[in-house]
N, C-alpha and C positions, 0 to 999 in steps of 0.2 A: 095142456093145462091152460084153459082160457081165462079163468078167473082166480087162479092160484096166486099165492103170495110169491113175489119175486125173490130170487136168490139174493141173500145179503151176506157180504163178506166183512163189512165193518160192523162189529158188534160191541167190541170193548175199546173204550176211548180214554186216553189220558189227557186231561185238561191242564194246560200250563198257562196261567194268567195271574199277573200281579195286582190287578184291580179287583178288590174283593167283591164288589157288586156284580161286575161282569162275570167273574168266576162262578159266583153263586147262581146267577141267571143261566149261564151256559150249562152248569151241572143239572139244574132243574129242568130246563127246556129239553135237553138231550135225554135225561132220565125219563121224563114224561113221554118222549117219543119212542121209548123202548130200547135205548142203548144202555149198556152197562158201563158206568163210569168207574174205571179202575181206580183213579185217584184224581184229586184236584189239588195242584200244588202251585206255589208262586216263586219257586227257587230252582235254579238250574241243577244244583247238586241233588236235591230231592227228586227232581224229574229223572235224572240219570239213574238214581237208585231204583226207582220204580221201573224204568225201562229195562234194567238188568234182571229184575226178579219177577216181573209179571209178563203175561202174554197180552200184547196190545195190538189191536188192529189198525189204530189211527191215533196220531197225536194232534191235538188242536192246541196250537201254541201262539202266543203273542211273540212278536220279534223282540220287543224291549221288555226286559224283566227287571226286577228290583236289584239293587246293588250293582248297577252297571253291567248286569248280566244280559245275555241275549238268548233267544230261542234258536239262533243260528247254530251255535255249538251243539245244541240238543238235536236239531234236524240233521246235522252232519253225522252224529253218532247213531241216530235212528236209521238213517239211510244205510249205514254199514251193516246194521242188523236186519235190514229188510222191512223196517216199519215206516210207512209213509207219514209225512207231516203236512198238515194243512195250517198255514199261517193265518191267523185271524188278527189283523193289525191295522192300525192307522198310519203306520210307518213302513211303507214298502221297502223291501230289501232287493237291490238290483240283481243279486245272484240267486234269488229264490228259486228260479227254474232249475238250477243245478242240484238243489238239495231237497226241494219240497214237491209235493204233488199239486199244490195250488195255493192260492191266496184269497182270502175273504176280507174285503175292506171294511173297517169299522167306520161309522156305526152300522150295525145290522140288526134286523128284527129277529124274533124267535123263528118266524117262518123262513126267513133267508138262511139262518143258521142250519135249520133242519134240511132245507132244500140243498144247501151246500154239501152237507154230509151225504145225502142221497146221491148227488152228482158225483162226488168223489168215489163213492162205492161203485157206481156204474162205470166210471172212468177206470178204476182199478181192474174191473172185469173186462176191460177193452171194449165197452159199449160206447156208441157215439153219444156224446153229451153236448148240449148247447148251453154253455154257461150264461147265467143271467148277469145283469149289470152289477158290478161289485164282486163278482167271482171270476177268478182266472185259474184255469187248469193248465198244467204243463205236461207236455209230452217229453219223454226221455228217449235217448237213442234207441233202446231196445223196443220202444213202442212205435217208432216211426217206420219200421220195416213193414 
């Protein structure tokens, strides 16, 4: 299939972002790019509820959320359920490689966000990906073999 559409495993995305404008932009950018946005929430408890009841292919989450909450707890729970998390943050978390598939550094453009999701999709399919500046992808023990 020379000109066929590539296989895509990331289709349904949960956005967890406490900055309203960023959340709105992310939802619109990714929706326009053809992804199904399962929900856009700004609260850890809401995100955990969505994670429990919906089929999600990827969580796009900030590390810092409102009310002193963090996306770290969400990523830990998501990992237990086999759902990858991509942190989109200006506040790097040193232990991100243990619980997330990658980290996209804020600020980022619409193009960078979409390219990051595409890169994560390829990475999850075990394809070789060269991350761009501002995107870090993590290998887990089972991927390094």
